[in-house]
Structure formats: structure tokens, C-alpha cells
DRENTOR-359531 format. One record per atom (N, C-alpha, C): residue in one letter; x, y, z. Coordinates in steps of 0.2 Angstrom, whole numbers, plus 5000, padded with zeros to 4 digits. Last residue first. Layout:
% DRENTOR-359531
aXYZ/...
***
This chain:
% DRENTOR-359531
x508549135428/x507849125430/x507449185431/x509649095416/x509449155421/x508749135422/x510948985412/x510149005412/x510049055418/x512148955401/x512048985408/x511249005407/x512948805396/x512348855395/x512248885402/x514648795392/x514148775397/x513548835396/x515148755375/x515148805381/x514548785385/x516048635367/x515348655369/x515448695375/x517148585362/x517148655362/x516448675364/x517148435373/x517548475367/x517448555368/x515548425381/x516248405379/x516548445373/x514448445390/x514848505387/x515548475385/x513948335395/x513448375392/x513848435388/x515048265400/x514748235395/x514148285391/x515348355411/x515848325407/x515648295400/x514148365418/x514348415414/x514948395409/x513048225416/x513548265420/x513848315415/x511448225408/x512148205409/x512548245413/x509848215417/x510348255413/x511048235414/x509248045416/x509348105419/x509848145415/x509247915412/x508647955411/x508648015415/x510347815402/x510147845408/x509547895406/x510947775390/x510747725395/x510447755401/x511447875382/x510947825379/x510647785384/x512147965391/x511647995386/x511147935384/x512947895400/x512547965402/x512047975397/x513447795393/x513047785399/x512647835400/x514147865383/x513547835381/x513147815387/x515247925392/x514747965388/x514147925386/x515747805398/x515447855402/x514947895398/x516347745386/x515847715390/x515447765395/x517247785378/x516647825377/x516147795382/x518847805376/x518447765380/x517747805381/x519447835359/x519347855366/x518847805370/x519747805346/x520247785351/x520147815358/x518847835336/x519047885340/x519647875344/x518547705332/x518747755327/x519047815331/x518047635344/x518647615340/x518947665335/x517047715348/x517547715352/x518147685348/x516147685337/x516347755338/x516947755343/x515947555338/x516347575332/x516547645334/x515247535350/x515947505350/x516347535344/x514047605347/x514547625352/x515247605352/x513647515337/x513847585335/x514247615341/x513347405344/x513847405339/x514047475337/x512347455352/x512947435355/x513547435350/x511347455341/x511547525344/x512247505348/x511747335328/x511447355334/x511747425337/x511347295311/x511847305317/x511447335322/x511247205295/x510947235302/x511447245307/x511447255278/x511347205284/x511047245290/x511847345269/x511347295267/x511247245272/x513347385277/x512847405271/x512447335270/x514247395287/x513647355289/x513047365283/x515347465282/x515447395285/x514847365286/x514747585278/x515147545273/x515147475276/x514147645289/x513647635283/x514047585278/x515247655297/x514647615299/x514147595293/x516047735291/x516247665292/x515647625293/x515347855291/x515447825285/x515747755286/x515247885305/x514647875301/x514747835295/x516647895308/x516247835311/x515647825307/x516948005301/x517247945299/x516947885302/x516248095308/x516048085302/x516348015299/x517048095321/x516348085320/x516048065314/x518348115317/x518148055319/x517448035319/x518248255312/x518548195308/x518348125310/x517648325323/x517248315317/x517548255313/x517748245340/x517948295335/x517648275328/x517248185351/x517748155347/x518048195342/x516348285357/x516748235361/x517348205357/x515648335346/x516148375350/x516548335354/x514948225343/x515348255338/x515848295341/x514248205354/x514648155352/x515148185347/x513348315354/x513848305359/x514348255358/x512648275342/x513048335342/x513548335348/x511948165347/x512448155342/x512848215341/x511248215358/x511748165359/x512248165353/x510248285351/x510748325355/x511348275357/x509548175345/x509948225341/x510448265345/x509048115357/x509548075352/x509948125347/x508148195361/x508748185365/x509248155361/x507348175349/x507548245352/x508148235356/x507148035346/x507248085341/x507648145344/x506847985358/x507347955355/x507548005349/x505748055363/x506348065366/x506948035362/x504648005356/x504948065354/x505648075357/x504847825353/x504647885358/x504947945355/x504847705347/x504947765343/x504647825347/x504647615358/x505247605353/x505347655349/x503747595368/x504147665367/x504647655362/x503347465368/x502847525367/x503147595367/x504647415379/x504047395374/x503547455374/x506047525379/x505547485382/x504947475378/x507147585374/x506747625377/x506147595381/x508547545370/x508047505374/x507647545378/x509347705370/x509447635368/x508947595373/x508847815377/x508847815369/x508947745367/x507647815389/x508247785387/x508247775379/x506847965393/x506847915388/x507547885388/x506948085400/x506648025403/x506647965399/x507248205397/x507848165398/x507548095400/x506048275397/x506448275391/x506948225391/x505548275409/x505248225404/x505648225398/x506248365417/x506448305417/x506148255412/x506848515412/x506248475410/x506448405411/x507848605413/x507448595419/x506848555418/x508448595400/x508848575405/x508348565412/x507648645389/x507548575392/x507948555398/x508048775384/x507348755385/x507148685389/x509348765384/x509048825388/x508348805389/x509548665375/x509748655382/x509448705386/x509348735362/x508848685365/x508948665372/x510348825362/x509648845362/x509248795364/x511448745362/x511348785367/x510648805368/x511148675349/x511348635355/x511148685361/x510748775339/x510448715340/x510548685347/x511448895340/x510748895337/x510448835339/x512748855345/x512348905348/x511648895346/x513248745338/x513348755345/x512848795348/x512848765325/x512448725328/x512648725336/x512548905316/x512948885320/x512648835325/x511948895298/x511848895305/x512448875309/x512148875284/x512448935288/x512348935295/x511748765278/x511448825275/x511748885279/x512448675285/x512648675278/x512348745275/x511648685297/x512348705296/x512548715289/x510448625291/x510448695294/x511148715294/x510948495290/x510748535284/x510648605286/x511148455303/x511748465298/x511548505292/x509848455307/x510248505310/x510948515305/x509448345300/x509148405299/x509548465301/x510248245306/x510348265299/x510048335297/x509648215318/x510248265318/x510348285311/x508648135314/x508448195317/x509048245317/x509448025309/x509048065304/x508848125307/x510147985321/x510548015316/x510048055311/x509047935329/x509547985332/x509948025326/x508447845320/x508147905322/x508547955324/x509447735318/x509047765313/x508847835315/x509947695330/x510447695324/x510047725318/x508847705339/x509347765338/x509747765332/x508247585339/x507947635335/x508447695334/x508447455345/x508947495341/x508747555337/x507547375350/x507847415354/x508347465351/x507047285340/x506747355340/x507047395346/x508547225332/x507847215335/x507647285337/x509447265323/x509447195324/x508847175328/x509047385310/x509047365317/x509147285317/x510147415295/x509447405299/x509547375306/x510747505283/x510947475289/x510347475294/x509747545273/x510347505271/x510647465277/x508747595283/x508647545277/x509247505275/x509447645294/x508847615295/x508647575290/x510347755286/x510247735293/x509547715294/x510247775272/x510847745275/x510747715282/x508947815272/x509147765267/x509847735269/x508747915282/x508647845283/x508847795278/x509048025275/x509547995279/x509347925281/x507748035269/x508348015265/x508847995269/x507048085280/x506848025277/x507447995272/x507748215283/x507648165288/x507548095285/x507648285271/x508248265274/x508248215279/x506248285269/x506648245264/x507348235267/x505848365280/x505648305279/x506048255274/x506648485275/x506748455282/x506448385282/x506148525262/x506848505263/x506948465270/x504748435255/x505048495257/x505748475260/x503548375245/x504248365246/x504648425248/x501848345252/x502348375247/x503048355249/x500848285260/x500848355258/x501348385253/x501848165267/x501148195267/x501248265265/x502948045259/x502848105263/x502048125262/x504047905258/x503347925258/x503247995262/x505547865249/x505147885255/x504447915253/x506247765240/x505747805238/x505347825244/x507147675246/x507347705240/x506847755237/x505947615257/x506647605254/x506747635247/x505147725267/x505047675262/x505647675258/x505247805279/x505847795275/x505747735271/x503847925280/x504147855282/x504647845276/x502748045287/x503348025283/x503647955285/x501548045292/x501748105290/x502448095286/x500547905285/x501047935290/x501347995287/x498747935282/x499447915280/x499947935285/x497347985280/x497547945285/x498247905283/x497648155275/x497348095274/x497648045279/x498248285276/x497648275279/x497348205279/x498948295259/x498948305266/x498248295269/x499248165247/x498848225249/x498848235257/x500948115246/x500248095246/x499848165249/x502348085236/x501948135240/x501248125240/x503747995236/x503047985235/x502648035240/x505348005229/x504848015234/x504148005232/x507047955225/x506447985224/x505947995230/x508147825218/x507947875223/x507247905221/x509147685215/x508647725213/x508447775219/x510047595221/x510047605213/x509547655211/x510747655236/x510347615232/x510347635225/x511647725245/x511647655245/x511247615240/x512747855241/x512047845242/x511947765241/x514347855250/x513947845244/x513247825245/x514447945266/x514647895261/x514147885255/x513948035274/x513847975276/x514147915272/x514348165270/x514348155277/x514348075278/x514048165256/x514748185258/x514848175266/x512748125256/x513248075253/x513948095256/x512148245260/x512148185264/x512648135262/x512348315248/x512648335254/x512648275259/x511648235238/x512348255237/x512648275244/x510348245243/x510648175243/x511448185242/x510148385242/x510148345249/x510448285248/x510248405228/x510748435233/x510748405240/x509148325224/x509848315222/x510348345227/x508148405230/x508248335232/x508948315230/x508348525223/x508348525230/x508448455233/x508048495210/x508748515212/x508848515219/x506648455211/x507248405208/x507948425210/x506048575216/x506148515220/x506648465217/x505848685209/x506448685211/x506548615215/x504448675205/x504948655200/x505648655203/x503348605216/x503848655215/x504348635210/x501748565214/x502348545213/x502848595211/x500348545225/x500848595221/x501548555220/x499148425223/x499748445227/x500148495222/x498148375215/x498048425219/x498648455223/x498548195216/x498148255213/x498048315218/x500248155222/x499448145222/x499148205219/x501748135214/x501248185217/x500548165217/x503248055214/x502548055212/x502148095217/x504948045207/x504448075211/x503748065209/x506347945204/x505547955202/x505247985208/x507947945197/x507447975202/x506747975200/x509447855194/x508747875192/x508347895198/x511047905195/x510547875198/x509847895196/x512047985189/x511647945185/x511047905188/x512648075197/x513048015196/x512647965191/x511748175199/x512348195195/x512748125193/x510148095196/x510648125200/x511248145196/x508748125184/x509348085187/x509848125191/x507048105183/x507648135182/x508148095185/x505248115182/x505848075182/x506448115180/x503648135190/x504248165187/x504848115188/x501948105189/x502648075190/x503148115186/x500448125197/x500948165192/x501648135194/x499347985200/x499948025201/x500148065195/x498147935206/x498247965199/x498748015199/x498747795215/x498347855214/x498447875207/x499547695226/x499047685220/x498647755220/x501047625231/x500547685232/x500147685225/x501847505241/x501547525235/x501047585236/x503347465251/x502747515249/x502547495242/x504447425265/x504147405258/x503547455257/x504947445277/x505147495272/x504847475265/x504547335285/x504147395286/x504347455281/x505447235281/x504747235278/x504447295279/x507047285275/x506647265280/x505947275278/x507947225260/x507547275264/x507147245270/x509247205249/x508847175254/x508547235258/x509047275232/x509447275239/x508947245244/x508147285222/x508647235222/x509147235228/x506547305220/x507047335224/x507547275225/x505547335206/x506047295209/x506547325213/x503847345199/x504447375203/x504847325206/x502547365188/x503047325191/x503647365193/x500847375184/x501447415185/x501947365189/x499647345173/x500047315178/x500747355178/x497947405169/x498647405169/x499047375174/x496547365160/x496847365166/x497647365165/x495847365148/x495747415152/x496047415159/x496547255142/x495747255143/x495547305148/x498047275148/x497647225145/x496947235147/x499747335148/x499047355148/x498647295145/x501147345158/x500747315153/x500047335153/x502747415161/x502047425162/x501647395156/x504347345166/x503847365161/x503147365164/x504947425182/x504947375176/x504447395171/x505847545191/x505247525188/x505347475182/x506747505206/x506747525199/x506147505196/x506247535223/x506647525218/x506547545211/x504447525227/x505147525229/x505547505223/x503147605218/x503447555223/x504147575224/x501647665211/x502347675213/x502547625218/x500347655199/x500647625205/x501447645206/x499047745193/x499747735193/x499947705199/x497547745183/x497847745189/x498547725188/x497247715170/x497147785172/x497447795179/x496647555171/x496947605167/x496847675169/x496447485187/x496147505181/x496547555177/x497947375191/x497447425193/x497047445187/x499047265198/x498647275193/x498047325195/x500747265202/x500047285205/x499647305199/x502147175208/x501747195202/x500947205204/x503647195215/x502947205216/x502647205209/x505047115224/x504747135217/x503947145218/x506347125235/x505647135234/x505447155227/x507547045246/x507347085240/x506647085239/x507647055264/x507547015258/x507447065252/x508047025281/x507947075276/x507947025269/x507747005297/x507646965291/x507547005285/x507647095307/x508247055306/x508247015300/x506347155307/x506947195303/x507547145303/x505047045303/x505547075308/x506147105304/x504046955297/x503947025298/x504447045304/x504046875284/x504446855290/x504546925293/x502446885276/x503146895276/x503346865283/x501146915264/x501346865269/x502146885269/x500447085261/x500847025259/x501146985265/x499747175268/x499647165261/x500047115258/x499947185281/x499247205279/x499147195271/x501247165283/x500847105284/x500047115282/x501847285283/x501947245277/x501347195277/x501647345296/x501247365290/x501247315284/x502447405311/x502147345307/x501747385301/x503047505317/x503447455316/x503147395312/x502647575302/x503147555306/x502947565313/x502047575285/x501847575293/x502447545296/x501047565270/x501647585274/x501447575281/x500247585255/x500447535260/x501147555263/x498847675249/x499547675250/x499747625256/x497647695236/x497847665242/x498647675243/x496147775230/x496847755229/x497047725236/x494947845234/x494947775233/x495647735231/x495247975237/x494947965230/x494847885229/x495847975249/x495148005249/x494847985242/x496547805252/x496547875250/x495847905249/x496847685264/x496447705258/x496347785258/x498247595268/x497847665270/x497447685263/x498747465277/x498547485270/x498047545271/x499147445290/x499647455285/x499447475278/x497947445297/x498647455301/x499147475296/x496847395291/x497047465291/x497647485293/x496847245281/x496847285288/x497147355287/x495847225266/x496547235269/x496547275276/x494647105263/x494747175266/x495447185269/x495246985251/x494847015256/x494947085258/x496346855247/x495946905246/x495546925251/x497746745242/x497346775247/x496946835244/x499046625240/x498446665237/x497946685242/x500746595241/x500046605245/x499646655241/x502046495240/x501646535236/x500946535240/x503646475245/x502946465247/x502546515243/x505146385240/x504646435239/x504046415242/x506846355246/x506146335245/x505746395243/x508346285249/x508046335246/x507346315244/x509046195263/x508646195257/x508346265255/x509646205276/x509946225270/x509646225264/x508746055281/x509146115283/x509646135277/x507346015271/x507946005274/x508346065276/x505646005274/x506146045271/x506846025275/x504545865272/x505045905276/x505445945272/x503045885262/x503645845264/x504145895268/x502045975262/x501945905260/x502445865262/x502146085276/x502246065269/x502145995268/x501146175285/x501446115285/x501546085278/x501046335292/x501046295286/x501446235287/x500146465299/x500546405300/x500446355295/x500146625301/x499946585296/x500346525296/x499746745313/x500146685311/x499846645306/x499146855318/x499446865312/x499846795310/x498546835331/x498346895327/x498546885320/x498346655333/x498446725335/x498246775330/x498346555319/x498446555326/x498546635328/x497746455306/x497846525309/x497946515316/x498446325295/x498046355300/x498146425302/x498646195283/x498746275285/x498246285290/x499446055277/x498946085282/x499146155282/x500146015266/x499745965269/x499245995274/x500146125251/x500346115258/x499846065261/x500446075235/x499946095240/x500146075247/x501946115228/x501546065230/x501046095235/x502846215225/x502446195219/x501946145221/x503546235236/x503946205231/x503446185226/x501946245243/x502746245245/x503046205240/x500546345242/x500946295239/x501646295241/x498946375247/x499646385249/x500046325246/x497446465245/x497946415243/x498646425245/x496646565249/x496346515245/x496846465243/x496246655264/x496846625260/x496546565256/x495546805267/x495446735265/x495946705261/x496246935278/x496146895271/x495946825272/x497246965292/x496646965289/x496646915283/x499046965291/x498446985295/x497846985290/x500446855292/x499946885288/x499246905292/x501946775293/x501546835296/x501046865291/x502146605293/x502246665290/x501746715294/x503046455300/x502446515301/x502646565296/x503146285298/x503446345298/x502846395298/x503646105299/x503146165299/x503446225300/x504646025297/x504045995295/x503446045295/x506346065293/x505646095295/x505046045293/x507946085298/x507446035295/x506746055298/x508446255297/x508346195301/x507946145297/x508446355289/x508946355294/x508946295298/x507946365272/x507746335279/x508446335283/x507646515263/x508146455264/x508046425272/x506446575252/x506746565258/x507246515258/x505246665243/x505846625242/x506246625248/x503546685242/x504146695246/x504646645245/x502346755232/x502846695232/x503446715236/x500746805232/x501446815234/x501746755234/x499346875227/x499746815225/x500446825226/x497846955232/x498546955232/x498846885230/x496647085232/x496847015230/x497547015229/x495647185241/x496247175239/x496347105238/x494247285245/x494447225243/x495147225240/x493747415248/x493747365253/x493947295251/x493747485237/x494347495241/x494347445247/x493247495223/x493047445228/x493647435233/x493847585214/x493047585215/x492847535221/x495147545214/x494947595219/x494147605219/x495647375214/x495147425210/x494947485215/x497047275213/x496647325217/x496247365212/x498047145215/x497547165211/x497047215215/x499747105216/x499147125219/x498647145214/x501146995220/x500647025214/x500047045218/x502746995225/x502147015227/x501747035221/x504046905230/x503746925223/x502946935225/x505446925240/x504746925240/x504546945233/x506846825245/x506546865240/x505746865241/x507446755256/x507846785251/x507446835247/x507146735274/x506846755267/x507446775263/x507646595283/x507846665281/x507546675274/x506946485296/x507146505289/x507246575288/x506746475309/x506746415305/x506946425298/x505546595316/x506246565315/x506146505311/x504746755312/x504746675313/x505446645312/x503946905317/x504446865313/x504346795315/x503346945333/x503546965326/x504046915323/x503146905346/x502846865341/x503046885334/x503846995354/x504046925354/x503746885348/x504247145353/x503747105349/x503947035348/x505347175362/x504747215362/x504147175359/x506347075360/x506147095367/x505447135367/x506046945348/x506147015349/x505947035356/x505946815344/x506146825351/x506346905352/x505346785333/x506146775333/x506446795340/x503846695330/x504246745333/x504946735333/x503546535330/x503146595329/x503446655333/x504846425324/x504546455329/x504146515327/x504646275314/x504946345315/x504546385320/x504746105320/x504346165319/x504746235319/x504845945317/x505345995318/x504946065316/x503845815324/x503945865319/x504445915322/x503445695328/x504145715329/x504345775325/x502145675325/x502345685332/x503045705333/x501645785311/x501945725313/x502145735321/x500145875310/x500845875310/x501145815314/x498845805300/x499045835306/x499845835306/x497645835287/x498145805290/x498345835297/x497045995282/x497145925280/x497745895284/x496746105290/x496346095284/x496446015283/x496546135308/x496946115302/x496446095296/x495846285314/x495746225313/x496146195307/x496046425316/x496446385320/x496346315318/x494346475313/x495046495314/x495346445318/x493246385303/x493446405310/x494146415310/x493146345290/x492546385293/x492746405300/x494046325275/x494046325283/x493546365285/x493746205262/x493746275265/x493746265272/x494646115249/x494246115255/x494246185258/x495346105237/x494546125237/x494246135243/x496846175242/x496446135237/x495746155237/x496446255257/x496946215253/x496646175249/x495846405263/x495746355259/x496346315257/x495346495278/x495846465274/x495646415270/x494546635285/x494546575282/x495146555278/x495846745294/x495046715294/x495046655290/x496646755307/x496646745300/x495946715299/x502648475317/x502748405319/x502248345316/x503448605315/x502848575313/x502848505317/x504548655322/x504248705317/x503548675314/x505348655338/x504848625333/x504648675328/x507048705340/x506348695342/x505948675336/x508248735334/x508248675337/x507548665340/x508448845326/x508448865333/x508448795337/x508248805313/x508948805316/x509048825323/x506848695316/x507148745313/x507848755316/x506348525314/x506548575318/x506848635314/x504948425310/x505548445308/x505748505313/x504248285319/x504148355317/x504848395316/x504948135312/x504748175318/x504548245315/x504748005300/x504848085301/x504548105308/x505647855301/x505047895301/x505147965303/
***
């Protein structure tokens, strides 16, 4: 997610409702539709035990793939119809399991093509499914859910012209499709969205065939690399679409909402940013690239690292692009194990804007590091965030971005450029398309550098006071002299 980008000086420059199984309808939330769960049932848990969001995700299975079909008419923005099939593998014998889905009337649930024995709602987002027969441990199975209604606003954003955009961190996906909504369970994604002809749909990954039938068009997209649910998106608008390729042939799709200025230099700028970041982090990790630029001032995120095609508000500019494209390596390709791990994405992405400044000629020791310290050394609030394990409700606090970017530069000076960038490249290579934790990063940095970094990371990532001078000014960093 984008924080307000920084200039070379280091300071800021901007900043379940009713359910139906078969023919029966559900009138009261939480009531079983058909039958009961056997007394000796093996049930999947509601929640994977995340320390910040204990009810997020579900245990008992791993998702392999989401196939999401949506029907949306911008003339009726309060209605969305969905038909999603989730392909998963049972990690235990299951008589019952949960999916995460907010809102909507659910009109049918099929497990391996057979009507579920029972479906009920519990809590804010749990859809509890009892299949017709027990799922065996290791069994691959499908769950098809048909649903419709007013999409929740947390992750489904209505644009001013009636179009829509789906995104949100830490939550958002369950506002438009049923999911195992936790970063630890990554899966591939295919979307097919039907809209009135004249509207365009942009999604993650590679475009598929667009079909037109009776004044309605269906757009298809496929992300073939596993992804976290919060990085999934569809955007519906009367977009201007630009297509081109990177130097290595990777296809790029940029989409601009009506009224946005399109800089003819953007394709080259985006290509240069991806090339530069690839030189620091390793090969670009996905099969496609690009961006979705939505109208400024609307109720959409300022920026989000939607996989392979980040979402931006107002246009495609160098600092937001540098931040969100960095997330393609840090956060998307290599994702959190749980929500304590935000630094593996945000610390690096925020520091990447400084690397871009350096690429353009800035001296980061003086312009960024010392310049920022002069402003914040006497400000206890700046240091008050634990970069790792910031606490529930603080998982994306500003301090993770700002203090984290300073820490990354201090680490670079502590281990030297060669080992610092070697650590970043080994991280993106060894954990590609999977999950890792911030403690994993600390261990890798120590391994690559051959140095004991325990004191350094304790001072920076696990404390809430100004680090001791030996960690604040490692390597070639000169001590800041402040005159009062």
C-alpha cells in the first residue's frame, strides 16, 4: 500500500444475510438450512489464528485456485451477482468447513457438484458449509457459491460514474468473492466479469478473450502466480487502455479512468522503474505488468499493490509507481505469514522510493538519512512503533513505513552494499510465490552478511526508542549534529 511519497530530502511531498440451498430459503442468520452436523464431525476452524485477526482465514484446507464470475451493471451500482468456484485441498478429513464472505444473499452452494447438506452464517463473514459427504484428508475438492446483493463497501468501491473498483488491505476480497481470506493461503485467480458493452474491466494477470452477447461484454483475466486475497482486483470503468511490452517482452496493460491526463512518457517511465528495481531485487516476478489509474478524489485507496497491476488514484507517477511496483516482489511474490510481518513489504517499498532518488542522483546519506534524523531525533512518536509486531490495529501504522525506510538504509550501511542487495535478491528468489516472516528476513540478512545483527534488529525493529549510536550510525553514516 502506498504511503505518501517522499522527496529526496526524506520528508513528505504528498501523502450473511439470507442463504438458500436447493429450493429452501433462509430467513434467519445462523439457522441451518438442511440437516445437522454429525456428532463426531471433523470441522475446519473459523480463523487460522492470526494474532491480529484471529477470525481471518479458515483451517482444514488450502485453496489452490479461485474462478470468479461477476455480473455488474453500473446503472445499478447497489447490486452485484457472483458465481465463484473455489478449488482446494483438504488438510484434514472434513465434515464441515468455512469460507469468508461478507454480505450477499447466497442462492446455492455445491461441493464437488453436489448440493451442500447445510449452509449457515456465523459472525461477520463466516459462511459455514457442511458437504453432502465427508472430504478425505488430501482430497482435492471444489466449492461453487452463487450469490447476489449489495456488495459491502469495505472492498467494493463505487466510482462517480457508476463503475466500480475492488481492493482493500488488510481486507477487501470477501466483499466480492468467497475466499480463505488470510495472506498465508495463496492461490491463483481467474476472473470473468460481465458488464454492459461500452464499459471495460481490468483485472490481475493476463487478459483472456472478451466476448460480446446481446449488448453485454464479458472480460476475462488470469493471474497464474499464487496471490494473497487482498492483492486481487477488478476495476470497471470506461477506461482508456494502453498496451505495450517491457524490454524482455513482458506485456504491460495500463488503464486510465475518463478525464485523467495520460502522459506519453509514462510507458517509458514505468519500464525504467521496473528495470531499475529488477537490478536491485532480481527478475520481475510475474507474467504481466501495468497499472490501473482511477479518478482522484473518489473513495478508492491512494495506492494498492494489486498483483501484477497496481491500483493508483489520479494517475501513474514515479514515486507511487516505485512504491507499488516494489510490492510486486515484497508483499505479492513473497507474502506475509501473518499480519505482524508488514515490514517485509512496507519497509522495503518505502525505501525503494529513496533508491529511485539515488538513481536520479541523490546522496541518501545526507539528503535522506541525515536530513530525516535532524527532524525526528527529538520526536518520541516517530520511534514509538514496533516495526515488527506493531500490535492489533497498528499493522500498517505510518511508523512501519517511515522508521522502516530509515532502518533499511542503516542496515545497508551496517552490512555494505554488496551484502544488502544480495540479501534482497536471495529473499525474492528463495521465497518466490510463497510466504515468509520478518524474523526470516533478519536471519537471512545475518546469514548473507556473516554478521551478528541481533543488536541491530533489536534496536530498530523490536524497540520503541531511538537506537544506540552504534546502530543509528553504522558503517559510513556520520553522526547527525543538531543545533538547538
